[in-house]
VOGU-3710 file (C-alpha; in Angstrom, 3 decimals, decimal comma):
1> mknalfflaa> 10,920/23,000/-20,037  11,471/19,327/-19,788  9,326/19,093/-16,539  6,505/21,118/-18,116  6,406/18,901/-21,051  6,490/15,627/-19,035  3,655/17,200/-16,778  1,409/17,463/-19,925  2,105/14,120/-21,073  1,646/12,603/-17,546
11> illltvsctd> -1,732/14,089/-17,281  -2,751/12,325/-20,595  -1,519/9,051/-19,201  -2,843/9,136/-15,769  -5,223/6,281/-15,045  -8,491/7,586/-13,787  -11,258/5,595/-12,448  -14,891/6,166/-13,023  -16,893/6,646/-16,341  -19,635/3,973/-16,262
21> nqiqlngdep> -22,518/4,217/-13,831  -24,182/0,954/-14,774  -23,913/-1,563/-12,012  -23,494/-5,077/-13,591  -24,825/-7,887/-11,405  -24,816/-11,683/-11,536  -27,971/-13,565/-11,123  -30,633/-12,559/-8,808  -28,346/-10,270/-6,471  -30,037/-7,062/-5,359
31> eptppaerve> -29,341/-3,919/-7,089  -27,214/-1,526/-5,004  -28,956/1,858/-4,195  -27,647/4,760/-6,692  -24,551/6,273/-5,296  -24,927/9,616/-3,235  -23,075/12,595/-4,639  -19,572/12,204/-3,399  -17,974/14,818/-1,207  -14,377/15,693/-2,046
41> pplkralwas> -12,225/16,411/1,148  -10,100/19,567/1,226  -6,802/18,204/-0,162  -3,892/20,048/1,279  -0,646/20,777/-0,241  1,173/18,461/2,308  3,893/20,875/3,116  6,715/19,116/4,815  10,337/19,590/6,092  13,020/16,893/6,536
51> ingrkdasyy> 16,686/16,677/7,386  19,275/13,952/7,802  22,094/14,449/10,360  23,613/11,261/10,545  26,870/10,628/8,245  26,346/6,861/8,537  22,782/6,763/7,178  23,651/8,165/3,639  26,712/8,031/1,257  25,710/11,413/0,009
61> peynnkilvs> 27,124/13,779/2,734  26,543/16,878/0,674  22,769/16,699/1,360  23,121/16,075/5,232  22,248/18,768/7,804  20,275/20,752/5,243  16,534/21,284/5,618  14,489/20,137/2,507  10,926/21,661/2,322  8,618/19,935/-0,185
71> wrmfptddss> 4,864/20,112/-0,997  2,317/18,408/-3,371  1,657/19,280/-7,079  -1,947/18,792/-7,958  -2,838/17,205/-11,461  -5,053/20,210/-11,969  -2,007/22,610/-11,495  -0,830/24,100/-14,748  2,667/23,202/-15,663  3,915/26,570/-15,225
81> tgfdlyrksg> 2,435/27,049/-11,703  4,847/28,871/-9,349  5,195/28,954/-5,557  6,790/31,090/-2,951  8,055/29,765/0,302  8,482/31,750/3,539  10,233/30,980/6,909  9,651/32,190/10,329  12,556/31,051/12,784  11,659/31,436/16,380
91> neeevklnee> 10,356/34,841/17,201  11,971/36,510/14,078  10,285/38,323/11,391  9,161/35,960/8,428  11,391/36,049/5,433  10,754/34,903/1,823  13,268/32,221/0,935  13,036/32,133/-3,020  14,177/35,107/-5,130  12,287/33,981/-8,314
101> pitlstnfqd> 8,920/31,903/-8,305  9,535/28,244/-7,774  8,441/26,481/-10,926  10,569/23,681/-11,870  10,097/21,682/-8,741  7,864/21,244/-5,651  10,811/21,316/-3,107  13,355/23,780/-1,832  16,482/23,154/0,032  16,807/25,806/2,853
111> itadrnkdnt> 20,558/26,083/3,792  20,288/29,275/5,860  17,896/28,026/8,501  18,926/28,220/12,239  18,484/24,442/13,126  18,425/25,432/16,830  15,216/27,250/16,481  11,634/26,119/15,572  11,291/26,932/11,861  7,792/27,466/10,391
121> yrlcfagsde> 7,384/27,421/6,669  4,525/28,881/4,745  3,606/28,082/1,179  1,920/30,515/-1,252  1,155/30,668/-4,910  3,933/33,025/-6,340  2,735/36,614/-5,985  0,087/35,837/-3,737  0,110/36,084/0,167  -2,653/33,476/0,678
131> tldtytitaa> -1,485/30,586/2,750  -1,614/27,241/0,887  -0,150/25,187/3,884  2,214/25,626/6,742  4,626/23,195/8,581  6,855/23,450/11,494  10,120/21,560/11,980  11,068/21,784/15,534  14,318/22,790/16,939  14,552/19,242/18,525
141> qasaglpyis> 14,092/17,626/15,225  16,228/19,966/13,166  19,179/20,031/15,499  19,240/16,465/15,856  18,868/15,734/12,240  15,964/13,402/12,201  14,434/12,772/8,955  11,199/11,493/10,402  8,287/12,144/12,745  7,220/9,807/15,533
151> iplagttgis> 3,870/8,336/16,354  3,891/6,634/19,712  2,150/3,386/19,940  -0,641/3,029/22,314  -0,025/0,820/25,358  -1,674/-2,811/25,428  -1,795/-3,689/29,001  -5,494/-3,257/29,219  -5,732/-6,236/26,910  -2,887/-8,262/28,248
161> seyyydanda> -0,166/-7,730/30,792  1,689/-10,994/29,770  1,834/-10,460/26,018  2,994/-7,740/23,879  1,777/-6,649/20,444  4,082/-5,724/17,744  3,278/-3,451/14,774  2,594/-4,911/11,587  1,147/-3,929/8,424  -0,387/-0,168/8,098
171> svgdldgdgv> -2,419/1,662/5,412  -3,469/5,419/5,301  -6,509/7,371/4,571  -8,154/10,744/5,501  -10,221/9,569/8,370  -11,609/12,939/9,350  -11,976/14,824/6,168  -9,251/17,360/6,755  -7,088/16,651/3,901  -4,328/14,947/5,782
181> yeivlkrllr> -3,834/11,230/5,878  -4,179/9,273/9,212  -2,622/5,862/9,841  -4,448/2,520/10,371  -2,043/-0,082/11,946  -2,528/-3,771/12,495  -0,706/-5,191/15,390  -0,067/-8,811/16,131  0,346/-10,859/19,409  3,714/-12,044/20,567
191> sssstedeed> 4,626/-13,622/23,805  6,709/-11,736/26,298  9,380/-14,370/25,911  9,661/-14,035/22,257  11,443/-11,320/20,207  9,954/-12,222/17,040  6,309/-11,897/15,652  4,710/-15,112/16,069  3,966/-16,981/12,713  0,469/-17,772/11,762
201> esgavqmgpw> 1,540/-21,454/12,185  1,957/-21,257/16,008  -1,024/-22,912/17,744  0,371/-21,734/21,073  -0,343/-18,177/20,221  -3,771/-18,947/18,842  -4,698/-20,443/22,092  -3,186/-17,560/24,001  -5,095/-14,390/24,988  -8,566/-13,774/23,717
211> hatlleaykl> -7,391/-10,987/21,208  -4,470/-11,856/18,909  -4,846/-9,104/16,415  -5,710/-5,351/16,998  -6,450/-2,538/14,474  -5,567/0,807/15,550  -5,814/4,425/14,077  -3,338/7,328/14,599  -3,041/10,980/13,378  0,098/12,074/12,037
221> dgsflwrval> 0,618/14,314/15,091  0,920/11,388/17,299  -2,753/11,324/18,634  -4,177/7,908/19,086  -7,856/7,608/17,829  -9,192/4,184/18,606  -8,591/0,400/18,825  -10,450/-2,644/17,510  -9,560/-6,038/19,077  -10,554/-8,450/16,362
231> gpnvpvgnlt> -11,001/-11,360/18,823  -10,043/-15,145/19,040  -11,287/-16,155/15,335  -9,237/-13,787/13,297  -5,776/-15,273/12,636  -2,532/-13,633/13,334  -0,227/-12,968/10,302  -0,643/-12,028/6,930  -4,081/-13,821/6,632  -5,696/-10,764/7,962
241> sfavydfdgd> -5,637/-7,644/5,519  -7,773/-4,564/5,580  -8,901/-1,709/3,354  -9,049/2,017/4,012  -10,832/4,029/1,667  -13,946/6,498/1,476  -16,463/3,794/0,445  -19,568/5,951/0,788  -18,402/9,319/-0,668  -18,862/11,495/2,443
251> gkceiavrta> -15,172/12,701/2,337  -14,094/10,454/5,313  -12,339/7,022/4,930  -13,866/3,843/6,309  -12,029/0,490/7,064  -13,157/-2,816/5,697  -12,063/-5,729/7,705  -13,114/-9,502/8,367  -14,528/-10,009/11,852  -15,989/-12,619/13,822
261> egtvfgdgte> -17,605/-13,492/17,148  -15,615/-11,930/19,958  -14,467/-8,811/17,912  -14,667/-5,614/20,033  -15,119/-2,331/18,070  -13,654/1,021/19,003  -16,767/2,137/20,878  -16,771/-0,881/23,087  -19,499/-2,882/21,491  -18,807/-6,591/20,712
271> ikdtdgdgnv> -20,043/-9,339/18,160  -21,472/-11,859/20,597  -22,863/-15,343/19,987  -24,662/-14,520/16,855  -25,753/-18,234/16,111  -26,797/-19,108/19,347  -24,610/-22,103/19,500  -23,176/-21,055/23,059  -19,697/-20,747/21,641  -17,779/-17,757/20,581
281> dyrvegsahi> -14,246/-19,206/20,311  -13,661/-21,552/17,445  -10,028/-22,144/17,952  -8,750/-25,700/18,075  -5,936/-26,877/20,378  -2,783/-27,508/18,460  -3,931/-25,646/15,327  -3,120/-22,174/14,129  -6,369/-21,971/11,998  -10,099/-21,421/12,510
291> hggpeflsvl> -12,265/-24,727/11,742  -15,642/-22,922/11,764  -17,966/-20,252/13,204  -19,635/-17,193/11,731  -17,401/-14,889/9,844  -18,289/-11,430/8,681  -17,108/-8,491/6,743  -17,416/-5,247/8,788  -17,285/-1,605/7,789  -15,847/0,591/10,420
301> dgmtgrelar> -16,120/4,537/11,135  -12,729/6,061/10,331  -12,963/8,366/13,334  -14,263/6,084/16,072  -13,616/2,580/14,980  -17,285/1,714/15,686  -18,924/-0,787/13,279  -21,267/0,833/10,662  -22,436/-2,288/8,774  -21,778/-6,123/8,665
311> tdyialgkse> -22,379/-8,873/6,342  -21,339/-12,752/6,125  -17,875/-13,267/4,676  -17,310/-15,798/2,040  -18,472/-19,188/3,607  -15,874/-21,683/4,755  -17,705/-24,746/3,468  -15,141/-27,878/3,401  -11,421/-27,316/4,007  -10,591/-29,666/1,356
321> dwgdnyykrs> -12,221/-27,397/-1,512  -9,745/-24,759/-0,765  -6,603/-27,167/-0,969  -5,938/-28,867/2,205  -7,581/-30,671/5,024  -6,191/-28,620/7,985  -7,902/-25,137/7,302  -4,928/-23,195/6,346  -5,723/-22,682/2,865  -9,305/-22,006/3,532
331> asyrvgvgcf> -8,007/-19,080/5,629  -6,350/-17,221/2,641  -8,572/-14,172/3,202  -8,179/-10,972/1,183  -9,922/-7,567/1,946  -9,137/-4,801/-0,539  -10,617/-1,972/-2,685  -11,368/-1,372/-6,358  -13,698/0,823/-8,434  -15,810/-1,671/-10,508
341> sgttpsilic> -18,747/0,618/-11,507  -16,505/3,337/-12,732  -18,014/5,741/-10,067  -18,078/3,980/-6,832  -15,431/2,311/-5,053  -16,244/-1,285/-3,816  -14,891/-3,387/-1,136  -13,231/-6,400/-2,640  -13,059/-9,784/-0,489  -11,476/-13,011/-1,523
351> rgvygkmvle> -10,988/-16,421/-0,282  -8,801/-19,205/-1,569  -5,506/-19,235/-3,531  -4,428/-22,836/-4,434  -7,881/-24,625/-4,963  -11,451/-23,027/-4,883  -11,277/-19,320/-5,215  -14,164/-16,951/-4,565  -14,168/-13,148/-4,881  -16,911/-10,782/-4,024
361> awdfqgqelk> -17,390/-6,925/-4,486  -19,555/-5,010/-2,011  -20,868/-1,486/-1,942  -21,118/0,552/1,180  -23,971/2,941/0,693  -26,500/4,315/2,978  -25,093/2,548/5,885  -25,695/-0,831/4,234  -23,572/-3,366/2,496  -24,910/-4,719/-0,937
371> krwrfdtsdg> -23,278/-7,288/-3,138  -22,165/-6,085/-6,582  -21,020/-9,410/-7,851  -19,588/-12,906/-6,772  -16,937/-14,739/-8,794  -16,813/-18,586/-7,842  -14,543/-21,097/-9,388  -17,123/-23,782/-8,437  -20,011/-22,149/-10,308  -19,749/-24,574/-13,262
381> vhgdyagqgn> -18,399/-21,670/-15,692  -15,086/-20,749/-14,028  -13,644/-24,006/-12,905  -10,455/-23,739/-14,859  -9,552/-20,497/-12,879  -9,223/-22,532/-9,582  -5,645/-22,445/-8,191  -4,509/-19,351/-9,971  -4,462/-17,033/-6,944  -1,708/-15,128/-5,358
391> hslsvgdvdd> -0,768/-14,165/-1,971  -1,627/-10,790/-3,086  -3,589/-9,075/-5,793  -3,596/-6,210/-8,076  -6,427/-3,731/-9,101  -6,556/-1,481/-12,119  -8,521/-0,708/-15,517  -6,605/-3,200/-17,775  -9,121/-3,069/-20,584  -9,609/0,833/-20,752
401> dgcdevvygg> -13,333/0,596/-20,127  -13,394/2,873/-17,253  -13,576/0,313/-14,648  -11,367/-1,716/-12,488  -10,340/-5,367/-13,122  -8,722/-7,727/-10,484  -5,533/-9,465/-11,454  -5,340/-12,319/-9,117  -2,130/-14,280/-9,886  -2,302/-16,182/-13,327
411> ccidhngkgl> -5,945/-14,746/-13,923  -7,873/-11,629/-14,306  -11,498/-10,929/-13,203  -13,546/-8,350/-15,225  -15,178/-5,420/-13,476  -18,563/-7,359/-13,614  -17,250/-10,425/-11,646  -16,789/-12,444/-14,825  -13,528/-14,151/-15,834  -11,714/-11,982/-18,253
421> wnsrhghgda> -8,686/-14,180/-19,102  -6,881/-16,998/-17,747  -3,097/-17,726/-18,295  -3,270/-20,903/-16,357  0,379/-20,047/-15,003  -0,981/-20,914/-11,587  -0,002/-19,448/-8,117  2,758/-17,321/-7,327  4,053/-15,085/-4,632  4,900/-11,717/-6,181
431> lhlgkfdpsr> 2,778/-9,729/-8,694  3,077/-6,228/-10,285  0,678/-4,243/-12,391  1,692/-1,058/-14,055  3,313/0,681/-16,893  6,594/-0,864/-17,457  7,277/-0,782/-21,166  6,479/2,776/-22,392  6,545/1,702/-25,940  3,714/-0,891/-25,637
441> kglqiwscfe> 0,041/0,094/-25,380  -1,742/-0,139/-21,924  -0,610/-1,818/-18,789  1,682/-4,852/-18,209  1,918/-7,560/-15,477  5,119/-8,831/-14,108  4,744/-11,714/-11,949  6,375/-15,114/-10,878  5,149/-18,401/-10,272  5,471/-21,368/-7,772
451> acpfkvgaal> 4,910/-24,355/-9,963  3,856/-23,331/-13,442  2,688/-26,250/-15,498  4,239/-24,558/-18,579  7,717/-24,400/-16,630  7,730/-20,739/-16,534  9,444/-18,997/-13,491  8,599/-15,383/-14,306  6,675/-13,670/-17,164  5,930/-10,249/-18,614
461> rdartgetiw> 2,298/-10,274/-19,693  -0,087/-7,961/-21,475  -2,637/-6,877/-18,712  -5,666/-6,515/-21,234  -5,275/-10,170/-22,721  -2,953/-12,112/-20,335  -0,767/-12,649/-23,515  2,917/-13,353/-22,547  5,217/-10,850/-23,919  8,408/-12,759/-22,870
471> dfpysgdmgr> 9,247/-15,156/-19,925  11,980/-16,947/-18,064  11,967/-20,909/-18,055  12,078/-22,431/-14,644  10,575/-25,647/-13,291  10,504/-24,906/-9,578  9,135/-22,250/-7,067  10,427/-18,709/-8,041  9,544/-17,016/-4,755  10,068/-13,470/-5,667
481> clvadidpds> 10,493/-11,031/-8,499  10,539/-7,247/-8,890  10,092/-4,541/-11,567  11,471/-1,080/-11,497  13,419/1,531/-13,581  16,824/1,103/-11,882  19,045/1,484/-15,082  19,381/4,903/-16,834  20,994/3,274/-19,896  18,170/0,877/-20,438
491> pgcemwwykg> 14,891/2,199/-21,794  11,704/1,383/-19,696  11,700/-0,656/-16,418  14,053/-3,592/-15,625  12,894/-6,898/-14,322  14,589/-9,628/-12,253  13,902/-12,507/-10,068  15,189/-14,318/-7,052  18,949/-14,453/-7,686  18,516/-13,577/-11,378
501> nahsctgadl> 20,228/-10,899/-13,608  18,352/-7,658/-14,430  16,535/-7,923/-17,911  15,150/-5,028/-20,070  11,561/-4,590/-20,641  12,061/-6,620/-23,905  13,719/-9,560/-22,158  17,320/-8,776/-22,845  19,823/-9,865/-20,212  21,671/-6,794/-18,891
511> gygagsssms> 24,435/-8,602/-17,432  24,262/-7,702/-13,668  22,349/-8,291/-10,605  22,369/-12,068/-9,683  23,725/-12,260/-6,186  24,339/-8,554/-5,808  23,501/-7,014/-2,455  22,219/-3,933/-4,253  19,899/-6,062/-6,076  17,083/-6,922/-3,776
521> ynmavwfsns> 13,734/-8,098/-4,966  11,530/-6,780/-2,142  10,192/-3,131/-2,681  11,099/-0,467/-5,102  10,858/3,335/-3,961  11,320/6,706/-5,280  13,420/8,405/-2,500  16,511/10,078/-3,810  16,747/12,891/-6,491  16,902/10,497/-9,289
531> lnrqlldrsk> 14,063/9,457/-11,736  15,411/5,822/-11,123  13,691/3,954/-8,420  15,879/2,558/-5,376  15,437/-0,714/-3,678  13,875/-0,925/-0,275  14,874/-3,947/1,664  15,778/-4,820/5,271  15,673/-1,179/6,458  18,081/0,266/3,851
541> idapkekrvf> 17,623/1,790/0,510  20,146/0,753/-2,212  20,393/0,843/-6,163  22,847/-1,034/-8,375  23,992/2,191/-9,918  23,963/4,357/-7,033  25,590/4,633/-3,602  23,694/3,803/-0,604  20,849/6,230/-0,376  19,508/5,581/3,144
551> tiyryevtti> 20,658/3,204/5,947  17,244/3,396/7,637  18,029/1,031/10,471  20,734/3,757/11,882  17,577/5,196/13,245  16,563/2,243/15,307  13,846/0,881/13,340  13,021/-2,784/12,304  11,105/-4,635/9,571  7,998/-6,849/9,863
561> nssksnpcfy> 6,631/-9,977/8,542  9,696/-12,071/9,405  11,743/-12,974/6,217  9,692/-10,811/4,021  11,451/-7,574/5,818  8,728/-5,042/4,851  8,261/-1,669/6,141  4,812/-1,227/7,948  3,696/1,077/4,838  5,198/3,073/2,193
571> adiwgdwree> 3,767/5,430/-0,458  3,784/9,093/-1,503  1,648/10,463/1,419  3,375/13,630/2,063  5,649/16,276/0,529  6,414/15,893/-3,242  6,106/13,199/-5,457  8,910/11,051/-3,708  7,761/8,262/-1,293  7,662/8,034/2,559
581> iiqvtsdqte> 8,351/4,971/4,497  6,742/3,932/7,866  8,581/1,658/10,164  8,399/0,694/13,779  11,122/1,165/16,330  13,087/-1,959/17,396  11,493/-1,582/20,890  8,041/-1,419/19,378  7,160/1,794/21,179  6,684/4,159/18,152
591> lrlfttwypt> 6,173/4,281/14,301  8,665/6,459/12,436  7,638/8,256/9,319  10,592/8,884/7,210  10,652/11,392/4,273  13,331/12,379/1,622  15,862/15,198/2,461  17,216/14,968/-1,265  16,511/18,028/-3,513  15,348/17,137/-6,906
601> dykfpylmsd> 14,753/19,189/-10,205  11,819/17,071/-11,183  8,225/18,027/-10,788  5,328/15,557/-11,108  1,665/15,521/-9,532  1,678/13,611/-6,323  1,670/9,834/-7,027  -1,572/9,042/-5,146  -3,506/11,053/-7,815  -2,866/8,221/-10,266
611> hvyemsalnq> -5,425/5,523/-9,618  -3,157/2,568/-10,476  -0,751/3,888/-7,843  -3,340/4,432/-5,323  -4,820/1,014/-5,533  -1,316/-0,620/-5,331  -0,619/1,438/-2,261  -3,951/0,718/-0,433  -3,838/-2,900/-1,415  -0,292/-3,201/-0,228
621> nigynqptql> -1,104/-5,040/2,999  -2,913/-7,986/1,259  -1,021/-11,197/1,816  2,663/-10,818/0,889  3,147/-7,134/0,647  3,939/-5,830/-3,011  5,479/-2,597/-3,894  3,775/0,502/-5,358  3,437/0,730/-9,057  2,185/3,633/-11,522
631> gyylgsdlyk> -0,328/3,553/-14,174  2,005/5,702/-16,445  5,584/5,432/-17,117  8,069/7,462/-14,957  11,704/6,627/-15,322  15,058/7,950/-16,051  15,025/7,778/-19,871  11,964/10,262/-20,151  14,245/13,302/-21,150  16,717/11,462/-23,138
641> k> 16,992/12,504/-26,782
//
């Protein structure tokens, strides 16, 4: 009953995009063509099976060596929807596993399976024999107790035999329209003599091989689809982000990414000397940054990696305008996604954080890119917004008008490209948008600041107005902060910052956290059987009021982005509402996609069906990676009386 009641409430709280068809333009920008009727791909139930066989990978041995089968609940499912689950082991006859319809959860722990045989599971609605989805966990995976699938990385000797390419940020999207996500992966150049990813400060790497950054696509069965070599003028590191989304509504995702002369697409075509200056390499010896040359926004076909459309990126102009004279801050590129019309998703591109800031929204329709709006702090109107940007951004409908806004550090840009509010708190490194205080109307923002003029280290703000709800005074650089429901005894989400105690959503000091090894401030994840989130950092999952949930590095994986210690990607992409984690092996030969083996009694629609969550997941690779967040409240105190 408790799950049924919450499901009904959750449906009312889900943030949905898209009600307003009117495109609002600035100045004399051309009006985009009306959106074509959008095609919805056949979304699958994402049936999945997982098992953990390592005693040293979890402090909860009672769940080890048992196969957990899980699947999606759709937002359109009735709260009482029941399921039947069948299993076929090897050549044996298929058997039904549940005696009564499975109604209170979307997972089933199979304790009777023969782990030395391939086990194929089949999901049906209760009382029906119509197959909703199937999944096979192999004998090799089950007998070894491996809670992951492997995606081998394609070799790169065709690009360079002297240098290696390490896996970096990833994203997901249905590239072929079959209802299953594929993975789009960024890979960064590293020297054969190095064991670490080269930082974007390294001039040596920038003057190395022609292609320093690759984009690649893989299916979950391990199939390699395509590669794009971004060329000499696309810097390595977190300066290169990309967006994976179905921008034209044909039921298949495209990829939006910054390109330049020298970019080679998945079909082998290349951007050559577009300006006729005889130069296609604009790197400067001793500098890690690009000092000029044409820059573009390209849209790629998700199945082939070929270029579908191209337009000019936000112009560089003078380096000094962006905050320095050595072209680093002018290279603060952002490429993401948002739904600013209410119906049509747009590509969001940004340039600038510390000084001048320019954001543009572009619509991809009819194989063309057309500008929806431009926000520019040098336009004579928004000058006081300069320097408010973050190394990330958040997208969501903060004012309940059916259209997305962009929260960019200390300010917010309305869906029409006009400034909505400006807190003037300045730049910061961490930014979270979601429903953190269930007692308050609307969404909230939790973020920290580098050098706030009001001497604020971290603040909880109302997302609609930017008004401060409460803050923590600090005069220096508060590098990181995090928000998640980690405490079952404290209503709403808890918030903390670098080496700071956990605080309640109303600002009360909870008396624990500072310096604790279980209180990281990196990523928050739903992985165990609890409604509390756990904390994902440095290839392990901890929580201050739980035992070690998962020691991921026992499975020979590593993190990315140097001290940031991020996974390549994580989100609810398969199975039930808990989240999956993609990391790369220490030898850089494969991606491993981990999923939970913990059974849970809770039943929720898959998290990607919430718009705020989906935007947070798909914009995760922008700048400094930020965790996923929901547009409605999900926490441990939901069922407390």
